[in-house]
C-alpha positions as YAML, in Angstrom:
chain: A
units: angstrom
residues:
- id: 1
  name: MET
  ca: [33.13, -22.72, -22.98]
- id: 2
  name: LYS
  ca: [32.49, -19.12, -23.99]
- id: 3
  name: SER
  ca: [28.75, -19.75, -24.48]
- id: 4
  name: LEU
  ca: [28.53, -21.45, -21.09]
- id: 5
  name: LEU
  ca: [30.20, -18.44, -19.46]
- id: 6
  name: THR
  ca: [27.84, -16.12, -21.33]
- id: 7
  name: PHE
  ca: [24.89, -18.14, -19.98]
- id: 8
  name: PHE
  ca: [26.04, -17.79, -16.38]
- id: 9
  name: VAL
  ca: [26.72, -14.09, -16.75]
- id: 10
  name: ALA
  ca: [23.33, -13.54, -18.38]
- id: 11
  name: VAL
  ca: [21.52, -15.49, -15.66]
- id: 12
  name: GLY
  ca: [23.47, -13.71, -12.94]
- id: 13
  name: PHE
  ca: [22.52, -10.30, -14.28]
- id: 14
  name: SER
  ca: [18.88, -11.15, -14.87]
- id: 15
  name: LEU
  ca: [18.07, -12.27, -11.34]
- id: 16
  name: PRO
  ca: [18.18, -8.85, -9.61]
- id: 17
  name: PHE
  ca: [15.71, -7.45, -12.11]
- id: 18
  name: ALA
  ca: [12.63, -9.23, -10.77]
- id: 19
  name: ALA
  ca: [9.27, -7.89, -11.81]
- id: 20
  name: ALA
  ca: [7.66, -5.15, -9.77]
- id: 21
  name: TYR
  ca: [4.87, -6.33, -7.52]
- id: 22
  name: GLU
  ca: [1.36, -4.95, -7.85]
- id: 23
  name: VAL
  ca: [-1.19, -4.12, -5.17]
- id: 24
  name: SER
  ca: [-4.20, -5.99, -6.50]
- id: 25
  name: GLY
  ca: [-7.23, -3.80, -7.17]
- id: 26
  name: ALA
  ca: [-5.53, -0.59, -6.02]
- id: 27
  name: LYS
  ca: [-5.60, 2.56, -8.10]
- id: 28
  name: PRO
  ca: [-2.69, 4.97, -8.53]
- id: 29
  name: ILE
  ca: [-2.65, 8.05, -6.29]
- id: 30
  name: GLU
  ca: [-3.58, 10.18, -9.30]
- id: 31
  name: LYS
  ca: [-7.07, 8.60, -9.08]
- id: 32
  name: LEU
  ca: [-7.54, 9.62, -5.43]
- id: 33
  name: ASP
  ca: [-10.37, 12.10, -6.06]
- id: 34
  name: GLU
  ca: [-12.37, 9.47, -7.96]
- id: 35
  name: GLU
  ca: [-11.80, 6.88, -5.25]
- id: 36
  name: VAL
  ca: [-12.80, 9.30, -2.48]
- id: 37
  name: ALA
  ca: [-16.06, 10.04, -4.32]
- id: 38
  name: LYS
  ca: [-16.59, 6.30, -4.69]
- id: 39
  name: VAL
  ca: [-16.08, 5.55, -0.98]
- id: 40
  name: LYS
  ca: [-18.40, 8.34, 0.07]
- id: 41
  name: ALA
  ca: [-21.14, 7.02, -2.22]
- id: 42
  name: SER
  ca: [-20.65, 3.40, -1.17]
- id: 43
  name: LYS
  ca: [-20.11, 3.98, 2.56]
- id: 44
  name: LYS
  ca: [-16.59, 2.56, 2.56]
- id: 45
  name: LEU
  ca: [-13.25, 3.73, 3.86]
- id: 46
  name: ILE
  ca: [-10.19, 4.90, 1.93]
- id: 47
  name: CYS
  ca: [-6.88, 3.06, 2.22]
- id: 48
  name: ILE
  ca: [-3.62, 4.71, 1.30]
- id: 49
  name: VAL
  ca: [-1.12, 2.01, 0.35]
- id: 50
  name: TYR
  ca: [2.45, 3.22, 0.56]
- id: 51
  name: THR
  ca: [5.16, 1.36, -1.32]
- id: 52
  name: GLY
  ca: [8.87, 1.95, -0.88]
- id: 53
  name: SER
  ca: [11.29, 2.32, -3.74]
- id: 54
  name: ASP
  ca: [12.21, -1.39, -3.92]
- id: 55
  name: GLU
  ca: [9.45, -2.50, -6.25]
- id: 56
  name: SER
  ca: [10.81, -6.02, -6.64]
- id: 57
  name: CYS
  ca: [10.92, -6.92, -2.93]
- id: 58
  name: PRO
  ca: [9.35, -10.39, -2.48]
- id: 59
  name: ASN
  ca: [8.59, -9.63, 1.18]
- id: 60
  name: CYS
  ca: [6.70, -6.49, 0.15]
- id: 61
  name: ALA
  ca: [4.77, -8.46, -2.45]
- id: 62
  name: GLU
  ca: [3.74, -11.02, 0.16]
- id: 63
  name: ALA
  ca: [2.76, -8.28, 2.62]
- id: 64
  name: ALA
  ca: [0.79, -6.44, -0.07]
- id: 65
  name: GLU
  ca: [-1.27, -9.57, -0.74]
- id: 66
  name: ALA
  ca: [-2.06, -9.88, 2.96]
- id: 67
  name: GLY
  ca: [-2.99, -6.18, 3.13]
- id: 68
  name: VAL
  ca: [-5.34, -6.44, 0.17]
- id: 69
  name: LYS
  ca: [-7.11, -9.37, 1.85]
- id: 70
  name: ALA
  ca: [-7.38, -7.43, 5.11]
- id: 71
  name: VAL
  ca: [-9.11, -4.40, 3.55]
- id: 72
  name: ARG
  ca: [-11.21, -6.25, 0.93]
- id: 73
  name: GLY
  ca: [-14.83, -5.11, 0.98]
- id: 74
  name: VAL
  ca: [-14.12, -2.43, 3.57]
- id: 75
  name: ALA
  ca: [-11.94, 0.12, 1.80]
- id: 76
  name: GLU
  ca: [-10.92, 1.30, -1.64]
- id: 77
  name: CYS
  ca: [-7.16, 1.45, -2.07]
- id: 78
  name: VAL
  ca: [-4.90, 3.95, -3.77]
- id: 79
  name: VAL
  ca: [-1.14, 3.49, -4.02]
- id: 80
  name: ILE
  ca: [1.46, 6.16, -3.44]
- id: 81
  name: LYS
  ca: [5.08, 5.32, -4.14]
- id: 82
  name: GLU
  ca: [8.05, 6.60, -2.19]
- id: 83
  name: VAL
  ca: [9.24, 8.73, -5.09]
- id: 84
  name: GLN
  ca: [5.83, 10.45, -5.28]
- id: 85
  name: LEU
  ca: [6.22, 11.82, -1.76]
- id: 86
  name: LYS
  ca: [8.62, 14.37, -3.24]
- id: 87
  name: ASP
  ca: [5.96, 15.65, -5.66]
- id: 88
  name: ALA
  ca: [4.25, 18.68, -4.10]
- id: 89
  name: ALA
  ca: [1.43, 18.45, -6.66]
- id: 90
  name: ILE
  ca: [0.50, 15.06, -5.18]
- id: 91
  name: THR
  ca: [1.18, 15.65, -1.49]
- id: 92
  name: GLY
  ca: [-0.51, 19.05, -1.63]
- id: 93
  name: LYS
  ca: [-3.82, 17.32, -2.39]
- id: 94
  name: LEU
  ca: [-3.56, 15.06, 0.66]
- id: 95
  name: THR
  ca: [-5.00, 15.90, 4.05]
- id: 96
  name: PRO
  ca: [-2.73, 16.67, 7.01]
- id: 97
  name: ALA
  ca: [-3.64, 13.28, 8.54]
- id: 98
  name: VAL
  ca: [-2.50, 11.41, 5.42]
- id: 99
  name: ASN
  ca: [0.69, 13.47, 5.07]
- id: 100
  name: LYS
  ca: [1.54, 12.82, 8.72]
- id: 101
  name: VAL
  ca: [1.28, 9.05, 8.24]
- id: 102
  name: LEU
  ca: [3.24, 9.14, 4.99]
- id: 103
  name: SER
  ca: [6.03, 11.23, 6.52]
- id: 104
  name: SER
  ca: [6.82, 8.45, 8.99]
- id: 105
  name: GLN
  ca: [7.00, 5.56, 6.51]
- id: 106
  name: SER
  ca: [10.09, 3.43, 6.08]
- id: 107
  name: ARG
  ca: [12.00, 3.70, 2.84]
- id: 108
  name: MET
  ca: [13.28, 1.21, 0.26]
- id: 109
  name: ALA
  ca: [11.70, -2.23, 0.85]
- id: 110
  name: TRP
  ca: [8.43, -1.35, 2.55]
- id: 111
  name: VAL
  ca: [4.69, -1.48, 2.12]
- id: 112
  name: SER
  ca: [1.98, -0.26, 4.48]
- id: 113
  name: PHE
  ca: [-1.80, 0.03, 4.50]
- id: 114
  name: SER
  ca: [-3.31, 3.05, 6.27]
- id: 115
  name: VAL
  ca: [-7.09, 3.25, 6.44]
- id: 116
  name: PHE
  ca: [-8.84, 6.59, 6.85]
- id: 117
  name: ASP
  ca: [-12.40, 7.84, 7.10]
- id: 118
  name: PRO
  ca: [-13.91, 8.89, 3.73]
- id: 119
  name: ASP
  ca: [-12.79, 12.52, 4.27]
- id: 120
  name: MET
  ca: [-9.24, 11.34, 5.08]
- id: 121
  name: ASN
  ca: [-9.16, 13.38, 8.28]
- id: 122
  name: THR
  ca: [-8.99, 10.50, 10.74]
- id: 123
  name: LEU
  ca: [-6.59, 7.58, 10.69]
- id: 124
  name: ILE
  ca: [-8.51, 4.46, 11.67]
- id: 125
  name: ALA
  ca: [-5.70, 1.92, 11.51]
- id: 126
  name: THR
  ca: [-2.35, 1.34, 9.89]
- id: 127
  name: ILE
  ca: [-0.25, -1.75, 9.41]
- id: 128
  name: GLY
  ca: [3.18, -2.29, 7.90]
- id: 129
  name: ARG
  ca: [5.09, -4.97, 6.08]
- id: 130
  name: MET
  ca: [6.46, -6.82, 9.11]
- id: 131
  name: GLU
  ca: [3.07, -7.24, 10.76]
- id: 132
  name: LEU
  ca: [1.33, -8.08, 7.49]
- id: 133
  name: GLN
  ca: [3.90, -10.76, 6.81]
- id: 134
  name: LYS
  ca: [4.45, -12.32, 10.22]
- id: 135
  name: ASP
  ca: [1.90, -11.23, 12.83]
- id: 136
  name: LYS
  ca: [-1.51, -12.83, 12.31]
- id: 137
  name: LYS
  ca: [-2.81, -11.33, 15.55]
- id: 138
  name: ALA
  ca: [-1.93, -7.80, 14.40]
- id: 139
  name: VAL
  ca: [-3.57, -8.41, 11.00]
- id: 140
  name: LYS
  ca: [-6.71, -9.68, 12.74]
- id: 141
  name: GLU
  ca: [-6.83, -6.62, 15.02]
- id: 142
  name: PHE
  ca: [-6.29, -4.31, 12.04]
- id: 143
  name: THR
  ca: [-9.10, -6.02, 10.10]
- id: 144
  name: GLU
  ca: [-11.51, -5.92, 13.04]
- id: 145
  name: LYS
  ca: [-10.80, -2.23, 13.65]
- id: 146
  name: ILE
  ca: [-11.48, -1.20, 10.06]
- id: 147
  name: LYS
  ca: [-14.58, -3.40, 9.80]
- id: 148
  name: ALA
  ca: [-15.98, -1.75, 12.93]
- id: 149
  name: ALA
  ca: [-15.27, 1.70, 11.48]
- id: 150
  name: LYS
  ca: [-16.99, 0.77, 8.23]
- id: 151
  name: ALA
  ca: [-20.04, -0.50, 10.14]
- id: 152
  name: GLU
  ca: [-20.34, 2.94, 11.78]
- id: 153
  name: LEU
  ca: [-20.65, 4.57, 8.33]
- id: 154
  name: LYS
  ca: [-24.01, 2.93, 7.60]
...
């Protein structure tokens, strides 16, 4: 009986510790300068992916997959995590347009994709977890908007 109880306790405590989700193909914010140089050379846009502090949120993981598909071929992505917004060394390197968008992000279980021009001075489009997960029309509009902006770079 003791081993059966140990099994249930072990299973119960292991469930909340789900693996952190990844944003496929995205680089960490520390690689921003390299990614900006890359987008300027390749005539693409830059996408700042914000992730909240709940790195095991299945809804965020699903939304992140949809976001990656939406920006594929149009933008290079870098990820900034909620905790990094408190780091002046990181936020000090961002443009006012990027900092403005990041200052209004939800906390905890959240992910958003914000696409900027290569100089990161102009926000082209942004989309958050709820729309990425449940609003196909919003995702389509987001994708069309960023594709049109990329076409203007040529």
